[in-house]
C-alpha positions in Angstrom: -18.7 -20.6 4.3 -16.9 -21.9 6.6 -13.9 -23.3 6.1 -14.9 -26.7 6.2 -16.9 -26.7 4.2 -15.2 -24.7 1.9 -11.7 -26.9 1.6 -14.8 -29.9 1.2 -15.6 -28.3 -1.8 -11.9 -28.1 -3.3 -11.6 -31.3 -2.9 -14.8 -32.7 -4.6 -13.7 -29.9 -7.4 -10.1 -32.2 -7.7 -12.0 -35.4 -7.3 -14.3 -33.9 -10.5 -11.3 -32.6 -12.0 -9.3 -36.0 -12.1 -12.0 -38.0 -13.0 -12.7 -35.8 -15.9 -9.2 -35.8 -17.2 -9.3 -39.8 -16.6 -12.3 -40.9 -19.0 -11.5 -37.7 -22.1 -9.3 -40.5 -23.3 -12.3 -42.5 -24.1 -14.3 -39.7 -24.6 -12.2 -38.2 -27.1 -10.0 -41.9 -28.2 -7.1 -42.1 -28.6 -5.0 -43.4 -31.1 -4.2 -46.4 -31.7 -0.4 -47.1 -33.3 1.8 -50.2 -35.0 5.1 -49.4 -35.0 8.3 -51.6 -36.7 11.9 -51.8 -34.9 14.7 -53.2 -34.4 15.2 -53.5 -38.1 18.3 -55.6 -39.9 19.9 -54.1 -42.8 17.4 -55.7 -45.7 20.0 -58.9 -47.5 18.5 -59.5 -50.8 19.7 -59.8 -54.1 18.1 -57.2 -56.4 16.1 -57.5 -58.5 14.4 -60.3 -56.1 11.8 -62.4 -56.5 8.8 -61.3 -54.4 5.4 -62.8 -55.9 4.9 -65.7 -53.2 4.2 -65.1 -49.9 4.4 -67.7 -47.0 3.0 -66.6 -43.6 3.7 -68.6 -39.9 2.7 -67.3 -37.2 3.2 -68.5 -33.5 3.7 -67.7 -29.8 6.0 -67.7 -27.2 3.4 -67.1 -24.6 1.0 -70.1 -23.9 -2.6 -70.5 -24.3 -2.5 -67.8 -27.6 -4.1 -70.4 -29.7 -6.9 -67.8 -31.1 -3.9 -64.2 -30.9 -1.7 -66.6 -33.5 -4.6 -66.7 -36.0 -5.2 -63.5 -35.5 -2.2 -62.2 -36.7 -1.4 -64.9 -38.7 -5.1 -63.9 -41.5 -4.3 -60.1 -40.7 -1.1 -60.2 -42.0 -2.3 -62.5 -45.4 -5.2 -60.1 -45.4 -2.8 -56.8 -45.2 -0.6 -58.1 -47.7 -3.8 -59.7 -50.3 -4.6 -56.6 -50.2 -2.3 -54.8 -51.2 -2.3 -56.3 -54.9 1.6 -56.0 -54.8 1.7 -60.4 -54.9 0.8 -62.7 -57.0 0.1 -65.2 -53.2 0.0 -64.6 -49.9 -1.2 -67.6 -48.1 -1.0 -69.0 -44.3 -0.5 -72.1 -46.2 2.8 -73.3 -48.4 0.5 -75.5 -50.8 -1.7 -72.5 -51.5 1.1 -70.7 -53.3 2.1 -73.4 -56.2 5.5 -72.2 -57.3 7.9 -69.6 -57.6 9.9 -67.5 -55.7 8.8 -64.8 -52.8 9.3 -65.1 -48.9 8.9 -67.1 -45.5 7.3 -64.3 -43.4 7.5 -65.9 -39.4 6.0 -63.8 -36.9 5.8 -64.8 -33.3 4.3 -63.2 -30.3 6.6 -62.6 -27.6 4.3 -60.6 -25.5 1.1 -59.7 -25.0 -1.6 -57.6 -22.8 -4.5 -58.4 -23.3 -7.7 -55.7 -23.1 -11.0 -57.8 -23.6 -14.3 -56.6 -25.1 -16.2 -56.9 -21.3 -13.3 -55.0 -19.8 -12.9 -52.4 -22.3 -17.1 -51.7 -21.6 -16.6 -52.5 -17.7 -13.4 -50.5 -17.2 -13.3 -47.4 -19.8 -10.6 -45.9 -20.5 -9.1 -47.0 -16.8 -8.2 -50.5 -18.5 -5.6 -49.1 -20.6 -4.4 -50.1 -23.7 -3.7 -53.9 -25.5 -0.3 -54.0 -26.6 1.4 -56.9 -28.5 4.7 -57.7 -29.5 5.2 -60.0 -32.5 9.1 -60.3 -34.1 9.4 -61.4 -37.1 12.3 -63.1 -39.5 11.6 -62.7 -43.4 13.4 -65.1 -45.7 13.4 -66.5 -49.3 11.0 -69.2 -49.5 13.2 -71.5 -51.6 16.6 -71.3 -49.6 15.6 -70.3 -46.4 18.6 -67.5 -46.7 17.7 -64.7 -43.9 16.2 -61.5 -45.6 14.9 -59.2 -42.3 15.0 -59.6 -38.8 12.2 -56.6 -36.8 10.0 -56.2 -34.3 6.6 -55.0 -34.5 4.7 -53.8 -32.3 0.7 -52.9 -31.8 -1.4 -50.8 -29.5 -4.9 -50.6 -29.1 -6.8 -46.6 -28.7 -7.2 -45.8 -25.1 -11.0 -46.7 -26.3 -14.6 -45.3 -25.9 -16.6 -49.0 -25.1 -15.6 -51.2 -27.1 -12.6 -49.5 -29.3 -9.3 -49.8 -27.8 -8.9 -54.2 -27.6 -6.4 -56.5 -28.5 -7.6 -57.3 -31.6 -6.7 -53.9 -32.5 -3.6 -54.0 -31.2 -3.0 -57.9 -33.1 -3.7 -55.7 -36.5 -1.9 -52.5 -35.7 1.1 -55.1 -35.3 0.0 -57.0 -39.1 0.1 -53.6 -40.5 3.6 -53.2 -39.7 4.2 -56.3 -40.8 2.7 -55.5 -43.4 4.7 -52.5 -43.9 7.7 -53.2 -43.5 7.1 -56.2 -46.2 5.8 -53.4 -48.8 9.7 -51.8 -48.1 11.5 -55.0 -49.0 9.1 -55.3 -52.4 10.4 -51.2 -53.4 13.9 -51.8 -52.1 14.2 -55.2 -54.5 11.6 -54.9 -57.2 12.1 -56.4 -61.0 
């Protein structure tokens, strides 16, 4: 085999191997993840009544109306599914009378990956990410109980996995997990 042909074959093999490595995450799927960081100590009187939860979401990033609503819905849904609380809602009038907490969750940063981007770019589109600053306070007094940051990151994704929706769900799961932790530490 001539030297030039051998050199070309090596380059082609190296290129093929590199493309295979780039495609590997979309073939096997990468795990999405959510995490909580920079959590302040929980400051609540024990026992603490945690029956009602009012969820308020906002965004420091302009133009995220749909994402803000999705975050609100995911947090409320996760809290309701836990079965630990009498009521959780994004509308305070739905809660009724009693004690509980207010969750204020503000989207601070986001890297969007749409379904179309994922479909066309696959794993090369990267991961969607969202960072949410959360303040939890007493529903009736407004006294701060805890602050933390929740982050959600999508999987590298196959054709339709790994979008912004997945990252928001992961961040919401972190918020719900932290509220469950508060509930466990302050239960009556």
